[in-house]
C-alpha positions as CSV (number, residue, x, y, z in Angstrom):
1,X,142.9,151.3,74.1
2,X,143.3,152.6,77.7
3,X,140.5,154.8,79.0
4,X,142.6,157.8,80.1
5,X,139.7,159.1,82.2
6,X,139.7,156.0,84.4
7,X,143.5,156.3,84.9
8,X,143.2,160.0,85.6
9,X,140.4,159.5,88.1
10,X,142.3,156.9,90.0
11,X,145.3,159.2,90.3
12,X,143.1,162.1,91.4
13,X,141.3,160.0,94.0
14,X,144.6,159.3,95.8
15,X,145.6,162.9,95.5
16,X,142.9,163.7,98.1
17,X,145.6,162.7,100.6
18,X,148.7,164.4,99.2
19,X,151.1,163.4,102.0
20,X,150.2,159.7,101.5
21,X,150.1,160.0,97.7
22,X,153.6,161.6,97.4
23,X,155.1,159.3,100.0
24,X,154.0,156.2,98.1
25,X,155.0,157.8,94.8
26,X,158.6,158.7,96.0
27,X,159.3,155.4,97.9
28,X,157.5,152.8,95.9
29,X,157.2,154.6,92.5
30,X,159.5,153.6,89.7
31,X,161.6,156.8,89.7
32,X,164.9,157.4,91.6
33,X,165.0,161.2,91.7
34,X,168.4,163.0,91.6
35,X,169.7,166.2,90.0
36,X,168.0,169.4,90.9
37,X,164.6,169.2,92.6
38,X,162.0,171.9,92.6
39,X,162.8,172.7,96.3
40,X,166.5,172.9,95.7
41,X,165.8,175.1,92.7
42,X,164.0,177.5,94.9
43,X,166.9,177.8,97.3
44,X,169.7,177.9,94.6
45,X,168.0,180.5,92.4
46,X,166.0,182.4,94.9
47,X,165.2,186.0,94.2
48,X,162.6,188.4,95.7
49,X,159.2,188.4,94.1
50,X,156.3,186.1,93.5
51,X,156.7,182.4,92.8
52,X,154.4,180.3,90.7
53,X,154.1,176.5,90.6
54,X,152.3,175.5,87.4
55,X,150.6,172.1,87.5
56,X,151.1,172.0,91.2
57,X,148.5,169.4,92.0
58,X,147.8,169.4,95.8
59,X,151.5,169.7,96.7
60,X,152.4,172.9,98.5
61,X,156.2,173.6,98.2
62,X,156.0,176.7,100.4
63,X,153.6,179.0,102.1
64,X,154.4,181.9,99.7
65,X,154.2,179.9,96.5
66,X,151.1,180.4,94.3
67,X,149.8,177.0,93.1
68,X,148.2,176.8,89.6
69,X,146.4,173.7,88.3
70,X,143.6,172.7,86.0
71,X,142.0,170.8,88.9
72,X,140.6,172.5,92.0
73,X,142.6,170.5,94.5
74,X,142.8,171.7,98.0
75,X,145.8,174.1,98.1
76,X,145.4,175.2,94.5
77,X,145.2,179.0,94.4
78,X,144.5,179.6,90.7
79,X,142.5,177.1,88.6
80,X,143.8,177.6,85.1
81,X,145.3,176.0,82.1
82,X,149.1,176.3,81.5
83,X,148.4,178.1,78.2
84,X,146.4,180.9,79.8
85,X,147.4,181.9,83.3
86,X,145.5,184.9,84.7
87,X,148.6,186.8,85.8
88,X,149.9,190.1,84.4
89,X,153.0,190.4,82.3
90,X,156.4,190.4,83.9
91,X,155.1,189.8,87.4
92,X,156.6,186.4,88.5
93,X,160.2,186.0,89.6
94,X,160.4,182.2,89.8
95,X,158.3,179.5,88.0
96,X,158.2,175.8,88.6
97,X,156.8,173.4,85.9
98,X,157.4,169.9,87.3
99,X,156.4,167.2,84.8
100,X,153.6,169.2,83.3
101,X,154.7,170.0,79.7
102,X,154.0,166.5,78.4
103,X,150.3,167.0,79.4
104,X,150.0,170.3,77.5
105,X,148.8,170.0,73.9
106,X,150.9,173.0,72.8
107,X,154.1,173.2,74.9
108,X,155.5,176.0,72.8
109,X,152.5,178.2,73.7
110,X,153.0,177.1,77.4
111,X,156.6,178.2,77.3
112,X,155.6,181.5,75.7
113,X,153.2,182.0,78.5
114,X,156.0,181.4,81.0
115,X,158.1,183.9,79.2
116,X,155.3,186.4,79.3
117,X,154.7,186.3,83.0
118,X,158.3,186.1,84.1
119,X,160.0,189.3,85.2
120,X,163.2,190.4,83.3
121,X,165.9,187.9,84.5
122,X,163.2,185.7,86.0
123,X,164.0,182.0,86.2
124,X,162.0,178.9,85.3
125,X,162.5,175.3,86.4
126,X,161.1,172.9,83.8
127,X,161.0,169.2,84.4
128,X,160.0,167.0,81.5
129,X,159.8,163.2,80.8
130,X,162.0,161.6,78.1
131,X,161.8,157.8,78.3
132,X,158.6,157.3,80.1
133,X,155.3,155.4,79.2
134,X,152.0,157.0,78.3
135,X,150.4,158.5,81.5
136,X,147.4,160.8,80.9
137,X,146.7,163.5,83.5
138,X,144.3,164.4,82.0
139,X,146.1,163.9,78.6
140,X,149.6,163.0,77.5
141,X,151.0,164.4,74.3
142,X,154.8,164.3,74.0
143,X,158.3,163.6,75.2
144,X,161.5,165.6,75.0
145,X,165.2,164.8,74.5
146,X,167.9,167.2,75.7
147,X,168.0,168.8,72.2
148,X,164.2,169.0,72.2
149,X,164.3,170.9,75.5
150,X,167.0,173.3,74.2
151,X,164.8,174.0,71.2
152,X,161.7,174.4,73.3
153,X,163.5,176.9,75.6
154,X,165.4,178.7,72.8
155,X,164.1,182.2,73.8
156,X,165.7,181.7,77.3
157,X,169.2,181.6,78.6
158,X,169.9,178.0,79.7
159,X,171.5,178.0,83.1
160,X,171.6,174.2,83.5
161,X,170.2,171.0,82.1
162,X,170.5,167.5,83.5
163,X,169.0,164.2,84.6
164,X,166.2,164.2,87.2
165,X,165.5,160.4,87.0
166,X,168.0,158.2,85.1
167,X,168.1,155.1,82.9
168,X,167.3,152.6,85.5
169,X,164.2,154.6,86.4
170,X,163.2,154.4,82.8
171,X,163.9,150.7,82.8
172,X,161.8,150.2,85.9
173,X,158.9,152.1,84.6
174,X,158.9,150.4,81.2
175,X,159.0,147.0,82.9
176,X,156.0,147.8,85.1
177,X,154.0,148.9,82.1
178,X,155.2,146.0,79.9
179,X,154.4,143.4,82.5
180,X,151.0,144.9,83.1
181,X,150.3,144.9,79.3
182,X,151.3,141.2,79.0
183,X,149.4,139.9,82.1
184,X,146.3,142.1,81.8
185,X,145.2,140.1,78.7
186,X,143.5,143.2,77.2
187,X,141.5,144.1,80.4
188,X,141.7,147.9,81.0
189,X,140.9,147.6,84.7
190,X,143.3,144.8,85.3
191,X,146.0,146.7,83.4
192,X,145.7,149.8,85.6
193,X,145.8,147.6,88.7
194,X,148.8,145.6,87.5
195,X,150.9,148.7,86.6
196,X,150.7,149.8,90.3
197,X,151.2,146.2,91.6
198,X,154.3,145.6,89.6
199,X,155.7,148.9,90.9
200,X,155.6,147.4,94.4
201,X,157.8,144.5,93.2
202,X,160.1,146.2,90.7
203,X,160.9,149.5,92.3
204,X,164.3,148.4,93.8
205,X,165.7,148.3,90.2
206,X,165.5,152.2,90.2
207,X,168.1,152.3,93.0
208,X,170.9,151.7,90.5
209,X,170.3,155.3,89.5
210,X,171.9,156.5,92.7
211,X,175.0,155.8,90.6
212,X,173.9,156.1,87.0
213,X,172.0,159.4,87.4
214,X,175.4,161.0,87.4
215,X,176.9,159.2,84.4
216,X,177.6,161.5,81.4
217,X,175.6,159.5,78.8
218,X,172.6,159.0,81.2
219,X,170.9,162.0,79.7
220,X,170.5,160.1,76.4
221,X,168.3,157.4,78.1
222,X,166.9,159.1,81.2
223,X,163.3,158.8,82.4
224,X,163.1,162.5,83.3
225,X,165.1,165.6,82.4
226,X,165.2,169.0,84.0
227,X,166.2,172.5,82.7
228,X,166.7,175.8,84.4
229,X,166.3,178.8,82.2
230,X,166.4,182.6,82.6
231,X,164.2,185.0,80.7
232,X,166.4,187.1,78.3
């Protein structure tokens, strides 16, 4: 069994240098991002008021955005769990939750918390893995299909839903983890090393998603999905 603490510690170590970490993750990581990004969401759905980035890590999307995370990274404004954010009701205009819900043990409660703190007609951007291997940070509990996301966000008005990273991103990621599983021969430390090593060799496969992110059926086998929802 994989020691999730070791994997989490390794990721957190490199997050000390966020510019380097996110550069490596975007260029050599297994995901070819398309669709609506968090930054594009902020531009497309901008409205006056406070903006919250839940599960931000050390990434700062803008000077006026409030970063919330369970870890006290540099740049985190509020150290808190997604299930209990110390913000008053109906006080946030825009919320970003970018690949966070899979790490929350009760996503329905997290969504209720988002609903609580959003202003009337406030908008949330939710990005969630679908076909993606186990990756604890600090834990990893679930995946969501398109229908699963619609059910999760049933108390919101859905403005758009789509593919953030498509089927070839899913294939690349699964191949990295599969090869690491085969060639680590049961060694946990070797497994974690090989997952990242195989990413350096296999990442070009994800480039096919430049095309396939946009195919109609890609949402049925995508690595990552996104949803934009307005508080009713």
